[in-house]
C-alpha positions in Angstrom: 129.4 121.3 146.7 125.9 122.8 146.8 122.9 121.3 148.5 120.4 120.0 145.9 117.7 118.8 148.2 114.5 120.8 148.4 112.8 121.5 151.7 109.3 122.8 152.4 106.8 123.6 155.1 103.1 123.5 154.5 100.3 124.7 156.7 97.2 122.5 156.0 93.7 122.9 157.2 92.0 119.5 157.7 88.2 119.5 157.8 86.3 116.7 159.5 82.7 116.1 158.7 82.4 119.6 157.3 82.5 121.2 160.7 85.5 120.4 162.9 88.9 121.4 161.6 92.5 121.3 162.6 95.5 123.2 161.3 98.5 121.0 160.8 102.1 121.8 159.8 103.7 119.3 157.4 107.4 119.4 156.7 109.1 117.5 153.9 112.1 117.3 151.6 112.5 116.2 148.0 110.1 116.6 145.2 107.0 118.6 146.3 103.7 116.8 145.7 100.7 118.8 147.0 98.3 115.8 146.9 100.8 113.7 149.0 101.0 116.5 151.5 97.2 116.7 151.8 96.9 112.9 152.0 99.5 112.8 154.8 97.6 115.5 156.8 94.3 113.7 156.3 95.8 110.4 157.4 97.0 112.0 160.6 93.4 112.6 161.6 91.9 109.4 160.3 93.0 107.6 163.4 91.1 110.0 165.7 88.1 110.1 163.4 87.9 106.7 161.7 84.3 106.9 160.3 84.4 110.6 159.3 84.6 112.4 156.0 87.9 114.2 155.9 89.1 116.8 153.4 92.2 119.1 153.4 93.2 122.5 152.0 96.8 123.7 151.8 96.8 127.2 153.3 100.5 128.0 152.8 103.4 126.4 151.1 107.0 127.7 151.8 110.3 126.5 150.4 113.0 126.7 153.0 116.8 126.1 153.3 118.3 123.1 155.2 119.1 125.4 158.1 115.5 126.7 158.3 114.2 123.2 158.0 116.3 121.9 160.9 115.2 124.9 163.0 111.5 124.2 162.3 111.6 120.5 163.0 114.3 120.7 165.7 116.6 118.1 164.1 118.2 117.0 160.9 116.0 115.4 158.2 115.9 111.6 158.5 118.2 111.0 155.5 120.9 113.2 157.1 121.0 111.2 160.3 122.5 112.8 163.4 125.2 114.8 161.8 125.6 118.2 163.5 
């Protein structure tokens, strides 16, 4: 039976107050929603910069296989559990 899940890796540039920026890698599975990826990246920095203006730009989006996904994140996706 084929694997019908979709996996992706995005490189996101998050800009803080128009000057500082960080490049963040976001991995995910399932339906790809670019705005959700950007929001997740922004929220990762909101804790460190609570009163700052934060914006994000997706620099790169790559679809990957399950094997590539596991290699990138170092483990199985959460829905797969600890199956080897």
